[in-house]
VONU-701552 format. One record per residue (C-alpha): z, y, x; residue number from 1. Coordinates in steps of 0.25 Angstrom, whole numbers, plus 5000, padded with zeros to 4 digits. Layout:
BEGIN
{{Z Y X} NUM}
...
end
This chain:
BEGIN
{{5000 5000 5000} 1}
{{5002 5009 5013} 2}
{{4989 5006 5018} 3}
{{4982 5019 5016} 4}
{{4994 5027 5021} 5}
{{4995 5019 5035} 6}
{{4980 5017 5036} 7}
{{4973 5030 5030} 8}
{{4958 5031 5030} 9}
{{4958 5046 5029} 10}
{{4970 5056 5029} 11}
{{4970 5071 5023} 12}
{{4982 5082 5025} 13}
{{4984 5091 5013} 14}
{{4989 5103 5019} 15}
{{4983 5102 5033} 16}
{{4986 5114 5041} 17}
{{4980 5121 5052} 18}
{{4994 5125 5058} 19}
{{4996 5116 5070} 20}
{{5010 5111 5068} 21}
{{5009 5110 5053} 22}
{{5011 5096 5047} 23}
{{4997 5098 5040} 24}
{{4991 5100 5054} 25}
{{5000 5090 5060} 26}
{{4995 5078 5052} 27}
{{4979 5082 5054} 28}
{{4983 5083 5069} 29}
{{4989 5070 5070} 30}
{{4979 5062 5062} 31}
{{4968 5068 5072} 32}
{{4976 5067 5085} 33}
{{4980 5053 5081} 34}
{{4966 5048 5079} 35}
{{4967 5045 5064} 36}
{{4954 5037 5060} 37}
{{4951 5042 5047} 38}
{{4947 5056 5043} 39}
{{4958 5068 5042} 40}
{{4958 5078 5031} 41}
{{4966 5091 5032} 42}
{{4967 5098 5018} 43}
{{4969 5113 5018} 44}
{{4961 5122 5009} 45}
{{4963 5133 5019} 46}
{{4958 5127 5031} 47}
{{4943 5122 5036} 48}
{{4948 5113 5046} 49}
{{4961 5108 5052} 50}
{{4962 5102 5066} 51}
{{4948 5103 5067} 52}
{{4945 5094 5055} 53}
{{4939 5099 5041} 54}
{{4950 5103 5030} 55}
{{4949 5101 5016} 56}
{{4953 5110 5004} 57}
{{4958 5099 4996} 58}
{{4960 5084 4997} 59}
{{4950 5082 4987} 60}
{{4939 5088 4996} 61}
{{4942 5078 5008} 62}
{{4929 5070 5008} 63}
{{4935 5055 5010} 64}
{{4945 5047 5003} 65}
{{4960 5049 5009} 66}
{{4971 5039 5011} 67}
{{4983 5048 5016} 68}
{{4985 5064 5013} 69}
{{4995 5071 5020} 70}
{{5001 5083 5011} 71}
{{5008 5095 5019} 72}
{{5008 5105 5007} 73}
{{5021 5111 5000} 74}
{{5026 5101 4991} 75}
{{5023 5108 4978} 76}
{{5008 5105 4981} 77}
{{5009 5090 4984} 78}
{{5008 5084 4970} 79}
{{4995 5092 4967} 80}
{{4989 5087 4981} 81}
{{4994 5073 4978} 82}
{{4985 5074 4964} 83}
{{4973 5078 4973} 84}
{{4975 5066 4982} 85}
{{4976 5058 4970} 86}
{{4962 5063 4966} 87}
{{4957 5061 4981} 88}
{{4962 5046 4981} 89}
{{4973 5047 4992} 90}
{{4982 5036 4994} 91}
{{4993 5042 5002} 92}
{{4999 5056 5003} 93}
{{5009 5059 5014} 94}
{{5017 5071 5010} 95}
{{5022 5076 5023} 96}
{{5029 5089 5017} 97}
{{5043 5091 5011} 98}
{{5047 5098 4999} 99}
{{5049 5085 4990} 100}
{{5061 5078 4986} 101}
{{5069 5080 4998} 102}
{{5070 5096 4994} 103}
{{5076 5094 4981} 104}
{{5072 5092 4966} 105}
{{5060 5101 4967} 106}
{{5053 5094 4978} 107}
{{5058 5081 4971} 108}
{{5049 5085 4959} 109}
{{5037 5088 4968} 110}
{{5038 5073 4975} 111}
{{5039 5066 4962} 112}
{{5027 5075 4957} 113}
{{5020 5070 4970} 114}
{{5023 5056 4967} 115}
{{5018 5057 4953} 116}
{{5004 5062 4957} 117}
{{5004 5051 4969} 118}
{{5006 5040 4958} 119}
{{4996 5045 4949} 120}
{{4985 5043 4959} 121}
{{4991 5032 4967} 122}
{{4994 5040 4980} 123}
{{5006 5036 4988} 124}
{{5014 5047 4995} 125}
{{5022 5046 5009} 126}
{{5032 5057 5010} 127}
{{5035 5067 5006} 128}
{{5042 5074 5018} 129}
{{5036 5065 5027} 130}
{{5028 5063 5040} 131}
{{5018 5053 5036} 132}
{{5012 5040 5043} 133}
{{5006 5036 5058} 134}
{{4997 5023 5060} 135}
{{4995 5021 5075} 136}
{{4984 5011 5071} 137}
{{4971 5014 5080} 138}
{{4962 5011 5068} 139}
{{4970 5021 5059} 140}
{{4979 5031 5068} 141}
{{4984 5038 5055} 142}
{{4994 5049 5060} 143}
{{4997 5054 5046} 144}
{{5009 5061 5051} 145}
{{5014 5075 5056} 146}
{{5023 5070 5069} 147}
{{5019 5070 5083} 148}
{{5021 5055 5089} 149}
{{5008 5049 5092} 150}
{{5011 5035 5093} 151}
{{5004 5023 5100} 152}
{{5000 5011 5091} 153}
{{5011 5001 5090} 154}
{{5018 4992 5080} 155}
{{5031 4999 5076} 156}
{{5030 5006 5063} 157}
{{5039 5017 5059} 158}
{{5043 5021 5044} 159}
{{5054 5032 5042} 160}
{{5057 5041 5031} 161}
{{5061 5051 5041} 162}
{{5050 5058 5050} 163}
{{5058 5064 5060} 164}
{{5066 5051 5063} 165}
{{5054 5043 5063} 166}
{{5046 5052 5072} 167}
{{5058 5051 5082} 168}
{{5057 5037 5081} 169}
{{5041 5037 5083} 170}
{{5043 5047 5095} 171}
{{5052 5037 5102} 172}
{{5043 5026 5100} 173}
{{5031 5035 5105} 174}
{{5040 5039 5117} 175}
{{5043 5025 5121} 176}
{{5029 5021 5119} 177}
{{5030 5012 5108} 178}
{{5019 5013 5097} 179}
{{5020 5013 5083} 180}
{{5010 5007 5071} 181}
{{5015 5015 5059} 182}
{{5024 5027 5056} 183}
{{5029 5031 5042} 184}
{{5038 5042 5038} 185}
{{5039 5044 5023} 186}
{{5049 5055 5020} 187}
{{5053 5056 5006} 188}
{{5047 5043 5003} 189}
{{5044 5047 4989} 190}
{{5034 5036 4988} 191}
{{5030 5027 5000} 192}
{{5043 5021 5004} 193}
{{5049 5016 5017} 194}
{{5048 5001 5011} 195}
{{5035 5002 5008} 196}
{{5031 5006 5023} 197}
{{5040 4996 5028} 198}
{{5033 4986 5020} 199}
{{5019 4992 5026} 200}
{{5024 4991 5040} 201}
{{5029 4976 5038} 202}
{{5015 4972 5033} 203}
{{5007 4978 5044} 204}
{{5004 4970 5055} 205}
{{5004 4982 5065} 206}
{{5018 4984 5064} 207}
{{5029 4975 5071} 208}
{{5041 4984 5070} 209}
{{5045 4995 5060} 210}
{{5055 5006 5062} 211}
{{5061 5012 5050} 212}
{{5069 5024 5047} 213}
{{5075 5025 5033} 214}
{{5084 5036 5027} 215}
{{5087 5031 5013} 216}
{{5082 5019 5004} 217}
{{5078 5022 4990} 218}
{{5074 5008 4987} 219}
{{5083 4999 4997} 220}
{{5079 4986 4990} 221}
{{5064 4987 4992} 222}
{{5068 4993 5007} 223}
{{5075 4980 5010} 224}
{{5065 4971 5004} 225}
{{5054 4977 5013} 226}
{{5063 4978 5025} 227}
{{5067 4963 5025} 228}
{{5053 4959 5021} 229}
{{5048 4968 5034} 230}
{{5058 4964 5043} 231}
{{5056 4950 5042} 232}
{{5041 4952 5048} 233}
{{5046 4964 5058} 234}
{{5057 4971 5063} 235}
{{5061 4984 5056} 236}
{{5070 4995 5064} 237}
{{5077 5003 5053} 238}
{{5085 5017 5055} 239}
{{5093 5021 5042} 240}
{{5097 5034 5041} 241}
{{5105 5042 5032} 242}
{{5118 5033 5033} 243}
{{5128 5044 5036} 244}
{{5129 5058 5028} 245}
{{5122 5067 5038} 246}
{{5110 5056 5039} 247}
{{5109 5055 5024} 248}
{{5109 5071 5023} 249}
{{5098 5071 5033} 250}
{{5089 5059 5026} 251}
{{5091 5067 5013} 252}
{{5079 5076 5018} 253}
{{5070 5065 5013} 254}
end
C-alpha cells in the first residue's frame, strides 16, 4: 500500500520556493542533487523556474501523472490543494508544514478537513508537520525530504515520529560510514502510521535492520501485532520517548 510513497515515479512540490533555505526549495534541491530518477515538478504561480527547472502555476498544469506531492503552504490552503491533487490522481501527499492538530482546535479542524478531502479521492497523507521519506535504491534515489544527510545505500531502514531525532540518528550512521535503505518521518501521523511503515519495511527484502523512534502509540495492539511479526524476521531497534514528564511535554508537539 505504501509502494508509491517510497518508490515514486514523479514528485511535485506545491509551495516550491526560489528562496535558498525555504523548505519548498530544499525539497527540490535534494531530489535533484540525490539523482531522483523521475521528473520533479515545482508548483509556484509566481515563478517561471526553480533550481533551473520549469515551475507550474498549479498541480493541474503538470504534464504527467504524479505519485507524491509535497505541500509547503500555509495550513489553511491545504484542503483545497488536496482537492486539486484528487483531480490530478495523486496517490500520496506529504504535508511538511505545521499549523495542524499540534497547535490546537483550529489546526485540528484543518487537519480533519484535509483527511476528509483525501479520503474522498483515495489519497494517503504522510504527516502533517513532518519531513518525508528517503529511498537510496540506485534505481529510485527519492529524497522526498528537506534534511541534509545524504546517505549511501545500505540495509538499515529508519522510521520516526520526530524528524529531529531521526535526522540525528541518520547523521550518526552516515558519519560512521553506515548506509541506509529507507528513511521516514511522519510527524503528526494523522493517516499513514508507524505500524504501516514498519510492516512495509518488514516486507522489503533490502531492509535487514529497522531503527524505530516513537513518542506515543495510538493503537498499541496493532503496533505490537505488527512489531512481533516483523521482529520474527529481522531485528527492530526501538527507542520510546516521552516516559518522563519533561519528555511527554516535548513529545506533545506531534
